[in-house]
N, C-alpha and C positions, 0 to 999 in steps of 0.2 A: 636430096632428101626424100625419103619414103613416108608417106602418111598411111596410118592404118585407118581403115573405115570401121567405125563402131556401128554395129547393128543393134538397133534398139528392138527390145521384144514387141510384137504388135499388141496393141490395146485390144482386151478381148471384151467383145461385146455379148452380154447375156440377155436373156428374155426378161430381165428385170423391169419393172415399172420405170417409165422415164426413158427407156433407150431410145426410141423412136424420137422424143423430145431432144435428147442429147443429140442425136445425129443430126435433127434439124439445126439445132444451134451450131453445131461444128460446120455443116454444110453451108449456112448462112454466113458464118465468118469467113469460110474458104472463099465462097463465091463473091463476096464484097471485095476481095484483094483483086485490084485491077478492073472491077465493074465501073460501068459508066456513072459519072457523078449523080448524086441524089438516090443512089440505089440503096435499099435496106433490105437485109436479110432475114428479117424477123416476120415476114409474111408467108406462112405456109402455102397459100394459093397463088403465089407469085411464079409466073412463068420463068423457067430456067433461061430462056432466051433474053429476058430483061436484064440478065447479068452479063450480057455480051459473050455468051457462050458460043465460042469459035472452036475450030478444031485444035487450035494450040492450048486453049484453056481446058478444053475436054480432056486432052492426053494429060495435062498436068493435074487434073481432078483425079482422073483413073489411076495415076501413078502415086497420089497421095493416100487414096483409098486402099490401095494395096500396101503401101508403106506402113501407114498408121493402123489399118484394121485386118490387113491380111486378106482383103477381099479383091480377087482379080476379076475384072468386069471387061466387057466388049463395049465399044462407044455406043453400038445399038441398044444395050441395056439402060444407058444413061439417057439417051434420046426418046426412049419408050416412056419415061417419066416426063410429063409435061411441066409440073411443078416441082418447087423445093419439097413440099409436103408428101408427095407422090414418091419422090426419089428417097427421101427419109424413111418412108414406110417399106419401100422395096428393100432397101439396105438392111433395115432392121430385120426383116424376114429372112434375108440371105444370113445375116449374123447368127440368128436363132437357129437355123438350119444347120449351120456350122458348129454351134455349140452342142447341137443334139447329135453330132456325129455325121450330119448330112454334107452335102456338097457347099464348100463356100467358094471355090473357084468355079469359073464358067469353063 
């Protein structure tokens, strides 16, 4: 039996108010999956390493960001952001550039 893969369209992030906040919420929820017990994703200043960000989780996050938002990232781009808030701000900037016709992929 053959299975067809359905590709959903990417969510389009625009430079609307709240985009960074929405990205932060999405990242927090995503990072909590498989995070050490007691982790909370609602603190923008929380270091990414507190979520148990190893290479396997990093690649999963990169794949999810590409699948959901159409943003192709290198691991170094994720590791350059020390906190969830910094990463959300960086991703919002990348998404805004893509919406303006700039470069979304690295």
